[in-house]
C-alpha positions in Angstrom: 175.1 77.6 1.1 174.6 75.7 -2.1 171.2 77.1 -2.6 172.5 80.6 -2.0 175.3 80.1 -4.6 172.7 78.7 -7.0 170.6 81.8 -6.6 173.7 84.0 -7.1 174.6 82.2 -10.2 171.1 82.4 -11.6 171.2 86.2 -10.9 174.5 86.5 -12.7 173.0 84.6 -15.7 169.9 86.9 -15.8 172.2 89.9 -15.4 174.2 88.9 -18.4 171.1 88.4 -20.6 169.8 91.8 -19.4 173.1 93.5 -20.2 173.2 92.0 -23.7 169.6 93.3 -24.4 170.6 96.7 -23.0 173.7 96.9 -25.2 171.7 95.9 -28.3 168.9 98.4 -27.5 171.6 101.2 -27.0 173.2 100.3 -30.4 169.8 100.5 -32.1 169.0 103.8 -30.4 172.4 105.3 -31.6 171.7 104.2 -35.2 168.1 105.7 -35.0 169.4 109.0 -33.5 172.0 109.4 -36.2 169.6 108.6 -39.1 168.8 111.2 -41.8 165.6 111.5 -43.7 165.7 109.3 -46.9 165.3 111.4 -50.0 168.0 109.7 -52.3 170.3 106.7 -52.3 173.5 108.5 -51.2 175.7 106.3 -48.9 177.0 107.4 -45.5 174.9 108.0 -42.5 171.9 105.7 -41.8 168.8 106.8 -43.6 165.2 106.7 -42.3 161.6 106.8 -43.4 158.8 107.4 -41.1 155.4 106.6 -42.7 152.8 104.0 -43.2 152.9 100.4 -44.4 151.3 99.8 -47.8 150.7 96.7 -49.8 153.3 95.8 -52.4 152.8 95.1 -56.1 151.5 91.5 -55.2 148.8 92.9 -52.9 148.0 92.0 -49.3 148.9 88.7 -47.8 147.7 86.5 -45.0 150.0 85.5 -42.1 150.1 81.7 -42.1 150.2 81.0 -38.3 147.9 83.7 -36.9 145.7 83.9 -40.0 145.7 87.7 -39.9 145.4 89.8 -43.1 148.5 92.0 -43.5 151.0 93.5 -45.9 154.0 91.8 -44.4 154.9 89.1 -41.8 157.9 87.6 -40.2 158.3 84.1 -38.6 161.1 83.3 -36.2 162.0 79.9 -34.8 164.3 79.9 -31.8 165.7 76.6 -30.2 165.8 76.4 -26.5 168.5 74.1 -25.1 170.4 73.3 -21.9 174.0 74.4 -21.6 176.7 74.6 -19.0 178.5 77.7 -17.7 181.2 78.2 -15.1 179.9 78.9 -11.6 181.3 79.5 -8.1 180.7 75.9 -7.2 181.5 74.4 -10.6 179.5 74.2 -13.9 175.9 75.4 -13.7 173.1 74.2 -15.9 171.4 77.1 -17.8 168.9 77.6 -20.6 170.2 79.2 -23.8 168.5 80.0 -27.1 169.5 80.5 -30.7 167.6 81.4 -33.9 167.3 78.4 -36.1 165.0 79.6 -38.9 163.4 82.8 -40.2 160.8 83.4 -42.8 159.6 86.7 -44.1 156.8 87.3 -46.7 159.0 89.5 -48.9 159.9 93.1 -49.1 158.0 95.6 -46.9 156.7 98.8 -48.6 156.5 102.0 -46.6 155.2 105.4 -47.9 156.4 108.5 -46.0 156.5 112.2 -46.3 160.1 112.2 -47.8 160.0 109.1 -49.9 158.2 105.8 -50.8 160.6 103.0 -50.0 160.9 99.2 -50.5 162.5 97.6 -47.4 164.7 94.6 -48.0 163.7 93.1 -44.7 166.3 90.3 -44.5 168.3 90.4 -41.3 166.1 93.2 -39.9 166.0 94.0 -36.2 162.2 94.2 -35.4 160.7 96.4 -32.8 157.1 95.5 -33.5 155.9 94.7 -30.0 154.2 91.5 -29.0 153.8 88.8 -31.7 150.5 88.0 -33.3 151.3 84.3 -32.7 153.6 82.7 -30.2 153.7 79.0 -29.3 156.3 76.5 -27.9 156.8 73.2 -29.6 158.6 70.6 -27.6 158.8 67.9 -30.3 160.1 68.0 -33.8 157.2 65.8 -34.7 154.4 67.8 -33.0 151.5 69.6 -34.9 153.3 72.9 -35.0 156.4 71.3 -36.3 154.3 69.9 -39.1 153.0 73.4 -39.9 156.6 74.7 -39.9 157.7 71.9 -42.2 155.1 73.0 -44.7 156.3 76.6 -44.5 160.1 76.1 -44.3 160.4 72.9 -46.3 161.6 70.9 -43.3 160.7 70.5 -39.6 162.8 72.3 -37.0 166.0 70.3 -36.4 167.2 69.9 -32.9 170.8 71.1 -33.2 171.6 70.3 -29.7 170.1 66.7 -29.7 169.2 65.5 -26.3 169.9 68.9 -24.8 167.2 70.6 -26.9 164.2 71.6 -24.8 162.0 72.7 -27.7 161.3 75.5 -30.2 159.7 78.9 -29.6 157.8 80.0 -32.8 156.8 83.7 -33.1 155.0 85.5 -35.9 154.8 89.3 -36.2 152.6 91.1 -38.7 152.4 94.5 -40.2 148.9 95.6 -41.2 148.1 98.1 -44.0 148.2 101.7 -42.8 150.3 100.9 -39.7 152.8 103.7 -38.8 156.4 102.5 -39.0 159.9 103.9 -38.7 162.6 102.2 -40.8 166.3 102.9 -40.5 168.9 101.3 -42.6 171.3 101.7 -45.6 170.0 103.2 -48.8 170.4 101.9 -52.4 168.6 101.9 -55.6 167.2 98.7 -57.3 165.1 98.6 -60.5 164.4 102.3 -60.0 163.2 101.9 -56.5 164.7 103.4 -53.3 165.5 100.5 -51.0 166.4 100.4 -47.3 168.3 97.4 -46.2 171.1 95.9 -44.0 174.6 96.7 -45.0 177.7 95.2 -43.2 177.6 96.2 -39.6 175.0 98.9 -40.2 171.7 97.5 -38.8 168.3 97.6 -40.4 165.6 98.5 -37.9 161.9 98.2 -38.4 160.0 99.9 -35.6 156.4 100.9 -34.6 158.0 103.7 -32.5 157.2 106.7 -34.7 158.3 110.2 -33.5 155.4 112.4 -32.7 155.6 116.0 -33.9 155.2 118.7 -31.3 153.0 121.8 -31.6 155.9 124.0 -32.8 157.1 121.5 -35.5 
């Protein structure tokens, strides 16, 4: 009976995680479906640009963990830790995660049919597929932690102390010429059209670019 209840609890936990991901995906889809082509900086509905990634004024960059040449990269560090949740037979031990550090190479530049835009990628929700680099570090003093310390200024700090399992480090890159779709709030900075995050309005950077049909 105990094994059965444990399996049920694990299923509930997995179901809750799946539900949260489904809700997040549905929210992003609503924002993308409501987006209007970016031609100016008028506020209101989400604006979008579909085009190709290009190098910014500083030129191409090299992603520090994968070593790939690119025009933009993002590094995310997520802490995995043990936690307790209520269960039918009492508290149940589960694994949770939280983002502890993020690093982006700077603005992302995209040139589309309707506009050339600078993307303020801070706080962006990324739909860029599998990471170019992914590794788990189970010690704040391991070799990957040392590399992160050089990039972030300090090694990852275990916020949950003895309940911390380790850190998942992921790096995603955007190469020159890659097709992208960006949805966000529009503004003007230094004469440039900019897409970014604004309040509850998300910023989405996606490799999912609509394909025009024969009649378009």
